[in-house]
N, C-alpha and C positions, 0 to 999 in steps of 0.2 A: 395589757394594762398593768401598770406597776406603780409602786410607791417610790417616788423620787427622793423624798426626805421626810423624816419624822422630826418635828420641831417642838421644843419645849422652852420655857423661860421662867426665871425667878422674878418676883415682884421688884420693881424699882420705882423711885420717885417720878412723878409726872407733874407738869404744870397745867395739864388740861383738866377741866372740870368733869365731874361724874365718876371719879374713881377714888375719892377719898384721899387724894394726894399720892397714891401709888397705883401701879398698873402691872398686869402680867402680859401685856400685848407684845412686848419685845421678845420674840422667840427666835431661836437659832437651831440649826440642824444638830441632832444628836449623833455622836460617832458610833455608839454601840446600840445594842437592843434596848427597847423601852417597853416596860410592862404597861398594859392597858386593862382597866377593869372598871366596872360601874362604880362611880364615886359615892353615890348616895343622893338624898333629896336636894333639890335646888334651894338655895338660901342658906344651907348648912354646908353642903359639900362643894368641892371645886371641880378640877379637871379629872378626866379619866386616865390621864397619862401620869406615870410616876415622874416626879421632878418638875412638874409643870404647875405654876401658881395661877390661881384665879382670885383676884382681889374683890371685885364688885360682884358678890355672889347673889345679889338681888336680881341681876340681869344676865349673869353668865354662870356656866357650870351646872352641876347637878346631873342626874341620870339621863335626862332627855336632851342635854347639851354637853355630853361628856367629851365629845371629840368634834373638832371643826376641820373640815376638808376644803381645799381649794385646788382647782386644776391649774397645772403649769401652763396649759394653753391659754387660759384666761389671764394669767400673770403676763404672758408674752404679749397678749393684745394690749394690756395696759402699758407695758414697756414701750411699745410702738407709739401709743397715744401720748404718753407723758414724756417720752424721750429720755428715760433714765432706767438704770438697772433696778430690777425688783427681785432680789434673791429669795430663795425659799424661806418661808416664815415671815416675810415682810408684811403680809396682811393679818398676821397673828394666827395663821392657820397651824394646826397640829400636823396635818397631813398634806403634803404637796404631791398631787397625783399626776400621772401621765397616761393618756389614752382612755380616760374615763370622762364621760360627759356629765359632769357634776351638776350643771345647770338644769339639765333635763332628767336627772335622776328622779324616780318616783318616791313619794312618801311611802315608807314601808319597804323600800328596796333594801336588800341585804347584801353586804360586801364581805367576802372572805379575804383577809389580808394575811399572807403567810399561812402557815399550817393550822393555826388555832384561832386567831381573833376573828370574830364575826360581829359586824356592826349593822345597825339599821337606821336608815335615813328618817329624820323626824321633822325638820323645819329648815328655813332659810335664815341666814345671818342678816341682822339689821345693822346698818352702819351707825356709829355713835361719834360724839365729839372727840373721844380719846383716839379713835381710829383716824379721824381727820387730822388731829394734832400730830400723830405719829407720821403720817404721810407728808404733812406740811404742804398740802395742795389746797389752794383757795376753792371754796365751794365743793369740797370733796364729797360730802354726804349726798348732795344733789347729783353730782356726776356719777357716783357709784350706784345710786338708786336708778338713774335713768338707763344705765348700761344693762341692768337686769341680770347680772352674773354674780350672785351674792355668795356662792359657796354653800355648803350644807353642814348642818349639825347632825350628829349621829349619837345613838345610844348603844351601849355595849350589850350584846346578846350572849356572847361567849368570850371570856377574857383570854388574853394571850400576849406574848411578846412579839414585837414587830421591829423591823429595821429597814433602812433604805435598801431598795432593790427587791423587796418582797413583791411577789405577784399579787395582783388584785383580781378576784373573780366575782362577778355578780351572780350570787347563788339563787336569788329570788327576785322576781319583779311582779308586784301585785296587779290585779286585774282592775285598774282604774287609770285615769289620766291626770292625777294630781301630782304635778311635778314641782321641783324646787322653784322653777321660774314662775309657775302659777301661784304658788304659795307666797312668794315674795311680792308679786303684784297685789295680791289680796291684802297683804300686811301693810302695804305702803300706799300705792297710788290708785288702786282699784278696789276699794272696800266692798263693792257690790259682789265681788267674787268670793267673799268669805264663806257663804253657804256651800259652795262647791267643795271646799276643803274637807267637809264631813264625809265625803265619799272615800277618803283614805282610812276611815274606821279607827280602830284602836292604835294604829301606828302613829297617828297624828300627835304632835306635841300637845299635851293637855292644855297649855295656855292658848294655843291656836284653836283647839276645840271649844274652849270656853268663850273665846272671842267671837267665833262664828255663831255660837248659840245666842250670845248676847246681841249680836247684830240682827239675827232673825227675830228675836223678841222685840227689839226696837222697831223693826219694820212692821211688825204686826200690831203694835200698840196704837 
């Protein structure tokens, strides 16, 4: 398992709604090492990667969404379906991985990248209109959702510098079956799955935990 690319981007104007006229989704591979650290609370802080901008901090960034990873294998599958090249960073991901099953990573799973950086899986990515506008594919949000390979958000447990080619090691897999795929289905098309997400315990993104508890209360009312 390895890190194919570390991708960062500065904010730029966008014509697509939901980003206040600017977006940080346009990311390109970094040539040298990139420092990664916990950025701070969501709504105030942005990306965990140095030199990477997050504009819409209501929905993106912060400690529990400090890093976004997507598998090269899933990009390759989309290349075949769309009939176009999708370079690293095209989906706005910070990390493009190879040999790592991101879709079936467990909430709370921990990845060591390079000698120092340690990340923990927290939740799945939800597609938005800015993402659809960047891809320029009609009905992209629906297609991306139906495919069920959303990529993973991660929090920083131990900071460090990373660069392309760094090895990735899964250092910890928790004793439950709450995967990124399951969390994504619960967040989008199968809301009845939300209570199962609580099995992930404290590693679960706080917003997902709150959503699951709210769903349970509504069912009991």
